[in-house]
KOLGU-4560 file (N, C-alpha, C; in nm, 3 decimals, padded with zeros to 5 digits):
<recs>
<n_xx: 01.150 n_yy: 01.820 n_zz: 02.080 ca_xx: 01.033 ca_yy: 01.904 ca_zz: 01.985 c_xx: 01.106 c_yy: 01.967 c_zz: 01.908 mol: A seq: 1 type: MET>
<n_xx: 01.026 n_yy: 01.936 n_zz: 01.779 ca_xx: 01.102 ca_yy: 01.971 ca_zz: 01.666 c_xx: 01.084 c_yy: 02.152 c_zz: 01.657 mol: A seq: 2 type: GLU>
<n_xx: 01.202 n_yy: 02.205 n_zz: 01.597 ca_xx: 01.231 ca_yy: 02.331 ca_zz: 01.554 c_xx: 01.076 c_yy: 02.408 c_zz: 01.511 mol: A seq: 3 type: ILE>
<n_xx: 00.996 n_yy: 02.341 n_zz: 01.409 ca_xx: 00.894 ca_yy: 02.413 ca_zz: 01.348 c_xx: 00.782 c_yy: 02.429 c_zz: 01.453 mol: A seq: 4 type: ASP>
<n_xx: 00.777 n_yy: 02.292 n_zz: 01.538 ca_xx: 00.692 ca_yy: 02.330 ca_zz: 01.647 c_xx: 00.698 c_yy: 02.429 c_zz: 01.733 mol: A seq: 5 type: ASN>
<n_xx: 00.838 n_yy: 02.418 n_zz: 01.765 ca_xx: 00.860 ca_yy: 02.539 ca_zz: 01.866 c_xx: 00.836 c_yy: 02.685 c_zz: 01.833 mol: A seq: 6 type: MET>
<n_xx: 00.855 n_yy: 02.696 n_zz: 01.686 ca_xx: 00.811 ca_yy: 02.831 ca_zz: 01.637 c_xx: 00.652 c_yy: 02.849 c_zz: 01.647 mol: A seq: 7 type: ILE>
<n_xx: 00.618 n_yy: 02.756 n_zz: 01.597 ca_xx: 00.428 ca_yy: 02.759 ca_zz: 01.607 c_xx: 00.394 c_yy: 02.793 c_zz: 01.755 mol: A seq: 8 type: VAL>
<n_xx: 00.451 n_yy: 02.700 n_zz: 01.860 ca_xx: 00.414 ca_yy: 02.732 ca_zz: 01.986 c_xx: 00.425 c_yy: 02.879 c_zz: 02.025 mol: A seq: 9 type: LEU>
<n_xx: 00.546 n_yy: 02.946 n_zz: 01.992 ca_xx: 00.601 ca_yy: 03.070 ca_zz: 02.018 c_xx: 00.510 c_yy: 03.170 c_zz: 01.972 mol: A seq: 10 type: LEU>
<n_xx: 00.475 n_yy: 03.154 n_zz: 01.856 ca_xx: 00.368 ca_yy: 03.238 ca_zz: 01.760 c_xx: 00.241 c_yy: 03.257 c_zz: 01.861 mol: A seq: 11 type: SER>
<n_xx: 00.191 n_yy: 03.113 n_zz: 01.882 ca_xx: 00.086 ca_yy: 03.116 ca_zz: 01.960 c_xx: 00.059 c_yy: 03.186 c_zz: 02.087 mol: A seq: 12 type: SER>
<n_xx: 00.189 n_yy: 03.188 n_zz: 02.143 ca_xx: 00.218 ca_yy: 03.248 ca_zz: 02.270 c_xx: 00.233 c_yy: 03.401 c_zz: 02.242 mol: A seq: 13 type: ILE>
<n_xx: 00.263 n_yy: 03.458 n_zz: 02.153 ca_xx: 00.236 ca_yy: 03.579 ca_zz: 02.094 c_xx: 00.121 c_yy: 03.610 c_zz: 02.066 mol: A seq: 14 type: LEU>
<n_xx: 00.061 n_yy: 03.539 n_zz: 02.010 ca_xx: -00.108 ca_yy: 03.601 ca_zz: 01.956 c_xx: -00.167 c_yy: 03.592 c_zz: 02.078 mol: A seq: 15 type: ALA>
<n_xx: -00.172 n_yy: 03.501 n_zz: 02.176 ca_xx: -00.227 ca_yy: 03.508 ca_zz: 02.343 c_xx: -00.174 c_yy: 03.653 c_zz: 02.395 mol: A seq: 16 type: LEU>
<n_xx: -00.047 n_yy: 03.702 n_zz: 02.396 ca_xx: -00.010 ca_yy: 03.815 ca_zz: 02.436 c_xx: -00.125 c_yy: 03.922 c_zz: 02.350 mol: A seq: 17 type: LEU>
<n_xx: -00.134 n_yy: 03.915 n_zz: 02.241 ca_xx: -00.183 ca_yy: 04.059 ca_zz: 02.135 c_xx: -00.330 c_yy: 04.034 c_zz: 02.160 mol: A seq: 18 type: LEU>
<n_xx: -00.392 n_yy: 03.908 n_zz: 02.220 ca_xx: -00.535 ca_yy: 03.901 ca_zz: 02.246 c_xx: -00.574 c_yy: 03.967 c_zz: 02.382 mol: A seq: 19 type: PHE>
<n_xx: -00.479 n_yy: 03.953 n_zz: 02.472 ca_xx: -00.456 ca_yy: 04.006 ca_zz: 02.601 c_xx: -00.497 c_yy: 04.156 c_zz: 02.597 mol: A seq: 20 type: THR>
<n_xx: -00.386 n_yy: 04.221 n_zz: 02.493 ca_xx: -00.364 ca_yy: 04.381 ca_zz: 02.513 c_xx: -00.471 c_yy: 04.417 c_zz: 02.389 mol: A seq: 21 type: ILE>
<n_xx: -00.538 n_yy: 04.326 n_zz: 02.324 ca_xx: -00.642 ca_yy: 04.415 ca_zz: 02.226 c_xx: -00.776 c_yy: 04.414 c_zz: 02.338 mol: A seq: 22 type: SER>
<n_xx: -00.796 n_yy: 04.284 n_zz: 02.395 ca_xx: -00.887 ca_yy: 04.279 ca_zz: 02.477 c_xx: -00.912 c_yy: 04.391 c_zz: 02.580 mol: A seq: 23 type: LEU>
<n_xx: -00.785 n_yy: 04.435 n_zz: 02.658 ca_xx: -00.801 ca_yy: 04.551 ca_zz: 02.715 c_xx: -00.813 c_yy: 04.692 c_zz: 02.636 mol: A seq: 24 type: PHE>
<n_xx: -00.774 n_yy: 04.698 n_zz: 02.548 ca_xx: -00.796 ca_yy: 04.812 ca_zz: 02.449 c_xx: -00.952 c_yy: 04.788 c_zz: 02.427 mol: A seq: 25 type: ALA>
<n_xx: -01.030 n_yy: 04.689 n_zz: 02.362 ca_xx: -01.151 ca_yy: 04.699 ca_zz: 02.355 c_xx: -01.243 c_yy: 04.726 c_zz: 02.482 mol: A seq: 26 type: TYR>
<n_xx: -01.224 n_yy: 04.663 n_zz: 02.572 ca_xx: -01.277 ca_yy: 04.715 ca_zz: 02.708 c_xx: -01.275 c_yy: 04.873 c_zz: 02.750 mol: A seq: 27 type: LEU>
<n_xx: -01.184 n_yy: 04.913 n_zz: 02.702 ca_xx: -01.142 ca_yy: 05.080 ca_zz: 02.726 c_xx: -01.248 c_yy: 05.159 c_zz: 02.621 mol: A seq: 28 type: ARG>
<n_xx: -01.221 n_yy: 05.095 n_zz: 02.496 ca_xx: -01.285 ca_yy: 05.166 ca_zz: 02.389 c_xx: -01.417 c_yy: 05.141 c_zz: 02.352 mol: A seq: 29 type: GLU>
<n_xx: -01.469 n_yy: 04.994 n_zz: 02.346 ca_xx: -01.583 ca_yy: 04.947 ca_zz: 02.313 c_xx: -01.626 c_yy: 04.967 c_zz: 02.194 mol: A seq: 30 type: ARG>
<n_xx: -01.508 n_yy: 04.954 n_zz: 02.082 ca_xx: -01.540 ca_yy: 04.970 ca_zz: 01.956 c_xx: -01.537 c_yy: 04.826 c_zz: 01.868 mol: A seq: 31 type: ARG>
<n_xx: -01.633 n_yy: 04.811 n_zz: 01.787 ca_xx: -01.652 ca_yy: 04.688 ca_zz: 01.703 c_xx: -01.523 c_yy: 04.644 c_zz: 01.643 mol: A seq: 32 type: LYS>
<n_xx: -01.466 n_yy: 04.737 n_zz: 01.585 ca_xx: -01.331 ca_yy: 04.710 ca_zz: 01.535 c_xx: -01.224 c_yy: 04.598 c_zz: 01.586 mol: A seq: 33 type: LYS>
<n_xx: -01.221 n_yy: 04.642 n_zz: 01.702 ca_xx: -01.134 ca_yy: 04.623 ca_zz: 01.794 c_xx: -01.169 c_yy: 04.473 c_zz: 01.875 mol: A seq: 34 type: LEU>
<n_xx: -01.299 n_yy: 04.471 n_zz: 01.878 ca_xx: -01.336 ca_yy: 04.344 ca_zz: 01.906 c_xx: -01.326 c_yy: 04.219 c_zz: 01.800 mol: A seq: 35 type: LEU>
<n_xx: -01.319 n_yy: 04.249 n_zz: 01.670 ca_xx: -01.300 ca_yy: 04.169 ca_zz: 01.571 c_xx: -01.144 c_yy: 04.122 c_zz: 01.554 mol: A seq: 36 type: MET>
<n_xx: -01.067 n_yy: 04.222 n_zz: 01.588 ca_xx: -00.924 ca_yy: 04.200 ca_zz: 01.616 c_xx: -00.886 c_yy: 04.118 c_zz: 01.726 mol: A seq: 37 type: VAL>
<n_xx: -00.974 n_yy: 04.147 n_zz: 01.832 ca_xx: -00.949 ca_yy: 04.072 ca_zz: 01.954 c_xx: -00.955 c_yy: 03.908 c_zz: 01.939 mol: A seq: 38 type: THR>
<n_xx: -01.128 n_yy: 03.899 n_zz: 01.868 ca_xx: -01.123 ca_yy: 03.752 ca_zz: 01.854 c_xx: -01.024 c_yy: 03.690 c_zz: 01.740 mol: A seq: 39 type: ALA>
<n_xx: -00.995 n_yy: 03.770 n_zz: 01.668 ca_xx: -00.899 ca_yy: 03.709 ca_zz: 01.553 c_xx: -00.766 c_yy: 03.656 c_zz: 01.653 mol: A seq: 40 type: ALA>
<n_xx: -00.729 n_yy: 03.734 n_zz: 01.718 ca_xx: -00.590 ca_yy: 03.694 ca_zz: 01.778 c_xx: -00.632 c_yy: 03.569 c_zz: 01.875 mol: A seq: 41 type: PHE>
<n_xx: -00.733 n_yy: 03.587 n_zz: 01.926 ca_xx: -00.789 ca_yy: 03.440 ca_zz: 02.010 c_xx: -00.789 c_yy: 03.345 c_zz: 01.919 mol: A seq: 42 type: PHE>
<n_xx: -00.842 n_yy: 03.316 n_zz: 01.809 ca_xx: -00.883 ca_yy: 03.228 ca_zz: 01.708 c_xx: -00.736 c_yy: 03.180 c_zz: 01.653 mol: A seq: 43 type: PHE>
<n_xx: -00.641 n_yy: 03.289 n_zz: 01.618 ca_xx: -00.535 ca_yy: 03.225 ca_zz: 01.599 c_xx: -00.419 c_yy: 03.152 c_zz: 01.676 mol: A seq: 44 type: TYR>
<n_xx: -00.460 n_yy: 03.215 n_zz: 01.849 ca_xx: -00.395 ca_yy: 03.138 ca_zz: 01.940 c_xx: -00.429 c_yy: 03.003 c_zz: 01.941 mol: A seq: 45 type: PHE>
<n_xx: -00.562 n_yy: 02.980 n_zz: 01.948 ca_xx: -00.633 ca_yy: 02.836 ca_zz: 01.929 c_xx: -00.557 c_yy: 02.744 c_zz: 01.827 mol: A seq: 46 type: LEU>
<n_xx: -00.541 n_yy: 02.814 n_zz: 01.693 ca_xx: -00.495 ca_yy: 02.752 ca_zz: 01.568 c_xx: -00.332 c_yy: 02.705 c_zz: 01.613 mol: A seq: 47 type: MET>
<n_xx: -00.275 n_yy: 02.791 n_zz: 01.635 ca_xx: -00.136 ca_yy: 02.762 ca_zz: 01.690 c_xx: -00.128 c_yy: 02.673 c_zz: 01.798 mol: A seq: 48 type: GLY>
<n_xx: -00.181 n_yy: 02.682 n_zz: 01.896 ca_xx: -00.191 ca_yy: 02.601 ca_zz: 02.007 c_xx: -00.266 c_yy: 02.439 c_zz: 01.946 mol: A seq: 49 type: PHE>
<n_xx: -00.323 n_yy: 02.446 n_zz: 01.856 ca_xx: -00.357 ca_yy: 02.307 ca_zz: 01.807 c_xx: -00.270 c_yy: 02.250 c_zz: 01.700 mol: A seq: 50 type: LEU>
<n_xx: -00.210 n_yy: 02.336 n_zz: 01.620 ca_xx: -00.055 ca_yy: 02.300 ca_zz: 01.564 c_xx: 00.001 c_yy: 02.233 c_zz: 01.644 mol: A seq: 51 type: ASP>
<n_xx: 00.064 n_yy: 02.296 n_zz: 01.743 ca_xx: 00.194 ca_yy: 02.256 ca_zz: 01.837 c_xx: 00.127 c_yy: 02.131 c_zz: 01.921 mol: A seq: 52 type: ALA>
<n_xx: 00.016 n_yy: 02.090 n_zz: 01.969 ca_xx: -00.038 ca_yy: 01.970 ca_zz: 02.022 c_xx: -00.039 c_yy: 01.880 c_zz: 01.934 mol: A seq: 53 type: SER>
<n_xx: -00.038 n_yy: 01.883 n_zz: 01.799 ca_xx: -00.036 ca_yy: 01.779 ca_zz: 01.692 c_xx: 00.077 c_yy: 01.711 c_zz: 01.745 mol: A seq: 54 type: GLU>
<n_xx: 00.189 n_yy: 01.749 n_zz: 01.789 ca_xx: 00.321 ca_yy: 01.644 ca_zz: 01.815 c_xx: 00.320 c_yy: 01.596 c_zz: 01.932 mol: A seq: 55 type: SER>
<n_xx: 00.203 n_yy: 01.642 n_zz: 02.038 ca_xx: 00.207 ca_yy: 01.567 ca_zz: 02.150 c_xx: 00.106 c_yy: 01.465 c_zz: 02.128 mol: A seq: 56 type: PHE>
<n_xx: 00.005 n_yy: 01.496 n_zz: 02.061 ca_xx: -00.101 ca_yy: 01.380 ca_zz: 02.063 c_xx: -00.110 c_yy: 01.358 c_zz: 01.882 mol: A seq: 57 type: PHE>
<n_xx: -00.009 n_yy: 01.272 n_zz: 01.832 ca_xx: -00.011 ca_yy: 01.242 ca_zz: 01.715 c_xx: -00.168 c_yy: 01.162 c_zz: 01.672 mol: A seq: 58 type: PRO>
<n_xx: -00.212 n_yy: 01.077 n_zz: 01.727 ca_xx: -00.337 ca_yy: 01.017 ca_zz: 01.710 c_xx: -00.449 c_yy: 01.083 c_zz: 01.661 mol: A seq: 59 type: VAL>
<n_xx: -00.462 n_yy: 01.212 n_zz: 01.704 ca_xx: -00.589 ca_yy: 01.279 ca_zz: 01.651 c_xx: -00.519 c_yy: 01.409 c_zz: 01.568 mol: A seq: 60 type: ILE>
<n_xx: -00.413 n_yy: 01.382 n_zz: 01.494 ca_xx: -00.332 ca_yy: 01.461 ca_zz: 01.411 c_xx: -00.436 c_yy: 01.543 c_zz: 01.320 mol: A seq: 61 type: GLY>
<n_xx: -00.507 n_yy: 01.423 n_zz: 01.253 ca_xx: -00.629 ca_yy: 01.456 ca_zz: 01.112 c_xx: -00.689 c_yy: 01.555 c_zz: 01.175 mol: A seq: 62 type: GLU>
<n_xx: -00.767 n_yy: 01.518 n_zz: 01.270 ca_xx: -00.866 ca_yy: 01.615 ca_zz: 01.297 c_xx: -00.837 c_yy: 01.763 c_zz: 01.340 mol: A seq: 63 type: LYS>
<n_xx: -00.724 n_yy: 01.763 n_zz: 01.425 ca_xx: -00.670 ca_yy: 01.888 ca_zz: 01.448 c_xx: -00.629 c_yy: 01.982 c_zz: 01.342 mol: A seq: 64 type: LEU>
<n_xx: -00.570 n_yy: 01.889 n_zz: 01.223 ca_xx: -00.536 ca_yy: 01.948 ca_zz: 01.104 c_xx: -00.674 c_yy: 02.031 c_zz: 01.034 mol: A seq: 65 type: GLU>
<n_xx: -00.775 n_yy: 02.005 n_zz: 01.034 ca_xx: -00.916 ca_yy: 02.017 ca_zz: 00.980 c_xx: -00.934 c_yy: 02.163 c_zz: 01.052 mol: A seq: 66 type: ILE>
<n_xx: -00.928 n_yy: 02.144 n_zz: 01.170 ca_xx: -00.967 ca_yy: 02.264 ca_zz: 01.265 c_xx: -00.906 c_yy: 02.366 c_zz: 01.265 mol: A seq: 67 type: TRP>
<n_xx: -00.761 n_yy: 02.318 n_zz: 01.281 ca_xx: -00.669 ca_yy: 02.428 ca_zz: 01.226 c_xx: -00.710 c_yy: 02.505 c_zz: 01.090 mol: A seq: 68 type: SER>
<n_xx: -00.733 n_yy: 02.436 n_zz: 00.989 ca_xx: -00.791 ca_yy: 02.485 ca_zz: 00.860 c_xx: -00.913 c_yy: 02.583 c_zz: 00.906 mol: A seq: 69 type: SER>
<n_xx: -00.980 n_yy: 02.560 n_zz: 00.948 ca_xx: -01.099 ca_yy: 02.585 ca_zz: 00.965 c_xx: -01.088 c_yy: 02.760 c_zz: 01.060 mol: A seq: 70 type: ILE>
<n_xx: -01.014 n_yy: 02.735 n_zz: 01.174 ca_xx: -00.957 ca_yy: 02.852 ca_zz: 01.227 c_xx: -00.876 c_yy: 02.948 c_zz: 01.146 mol: A seq: 71 type: LEU>
<n_xx: -00.791 n_yy: 02.913 n_zz: 01.076 ca_xx: -00.693 ca_yy: 02.973 ca_zz: 00.970 c_xx: -00.806 c_yy: 03.084 c_zz: 00.890 mol: A seq: 72 type: ASN>
<n_xx: -00.908 n_yy: 03.008 n_zz: 00.862 ca_xx: -01.000 ca_yy: 03.092 ca_zz: 00.767 c_xx: -01.088 c_yy: 03.186 c_zz: 00.854 mol: A seq: 73 type: PHE>
<n_xx: -01.115 n_yy: 03.176 n_zz: 00.958 ca_xx: -01.198 ca_yy: 03.239 ca_zz: 01.070 c_xx: -01.123 c_yy: 03.345 c_zz: 01.099 mol: A seq: 74 type: VAL>
<n_xx: -00.994 n_yy: 03.329 n_zz: 01.108 ca_xx: -00.887 ca_yy: 03.418 ca_zz: 01.127 c_xx: -00.877 c_yy: 03.557 c_zz: 01.061 mol: A seq: 75 type: VAL>
<n_xx: -00.884 n_yy: 03.510 n_zz: 00.914 ca_xx: -00.861 ca_yy: 03.604 ca_zz: 00.795 c_xx: -00.975 c_yy: 03.644 c_zz: 00.783 mol: A seq: 76 type: LEU>
<n_xx: -01.109 n_yy: 03.591 n_zz: 00.797 ca_xx: -01.241 ca_yy: 03.659 ca_zz: 00.798 c_xx: -01.262 c_yy: 03.758 c_zz: 00.889 mol: A seq: 77 type: LEU>
<n_xx: -01.212 n_yy: 03.754 n_zz: 01.027 ca_xx: -01.234 ca_yy: 03.848 ca_zz: 01.110 c_xx: -01.128 c_yy: 03.987 c_zz: 01.073 mol: A seq: 78 type: LEU>
<n_xx: -01.007 n_yy: 03.945 n_zz: 01.045 ca_xx: -00.921 ca_yy: 04.059 ca_zz: 01.015 c_xx: -00.998 c_yy: 04.140 c_zz: 00.917 mol: A seq: 79 type: PHE>
<n_xx: -01.055 n_yy: 04.090 n_zz: 00.775 ca_xx: -01.084 ca_yy: 04.109 ca_zz: 00.674 c_xx: -01.222 c_yy: 04.223 c_zz: 00.716 mol: A seq: 80 type: PHE>
<n_xx: -01.284 n_yy: 04.131 n_zz: 00.821 ca_xx: -01.418 ca_yy: 04.220 ca_zz: 00.864 c_xx: -01.371 c_yy: 04.357 c_zz: 00.931 mol: A seq: 81 type: SER>
<n_xx: -01.289 n_yy: 04.336 n_zz: 00.993 ca_xx: -01.231 ca_yy: 04.441 ca_zz: 01.079 c_xx: -01.200 c_yy: 04.567 c_zz: 00.997 mol: A seq: 82 type: ALA>
<n_xx: -01.136 n_yy: 04.507 n_zz: 00.910 ca_xx: -01.049 ca_yy: 04.632 ca_zz: 00.812 c_xx: -01.216 c_yy: 04.706 c_zz: 00.732 mol: A seq: 83 type: MET>
<n_xx: -01.302 n_yy: 04.635 n_zz: 00.702 ca_xx: -01.445 ca_yy: 04.686 ca_zz: 00.660 c_xx: -01.495 c_yy: 04.751 c_zz: 00.711 mol: A seq: 84 type: LEU>
<n_xx: -01.494 n_yy: 04.765 n_zz: 00.874 ca_xx: -01.567 ca_yy: 04.810 ca_zz: 00.951 c_xx: -01.531 c_yy: 04.973 c_zz: 00.955 mol: A seq: 85 type: THR>
<n_xx: -01.666 n_yy: 05.058 n_zz: 00.956 ca_xx: -01.643 ca_yy: 05.180 ca_zz: 00.975 c_xx: -01.591 c_yy: 05.231 c_zz: 01.111 mol: A seq: 86 type: LYS>
<n_xx: -01.661 n_yy: 05.176 n_zz: 01.200 ca_xx: -01.666 ca_yy: 05.223 ca_zz: 01.353 c_xx: -01.507 c_yy: 05.248 c_zz: 01.397 mol: A seq: 87 type: GLU>
</recs>
């Protein structure tokens, strides 16, 4: 496994940890802002997982790259929306 794929996989695991922490915070406080941040961390985890799995499944690499780009946009949109939410 290449070093850049290892870093992507580690950042994906970190995003999963942050998703778990923010999910517990959302369940405790029920704020819309936390829900958006939680979703953003989950989609970031998926994006990193797809990027890392590209090295294991090179045949579907182009399709994974498109989905990764879409998920990147969704993550940024969710973080931006969370910043604008007043709740």
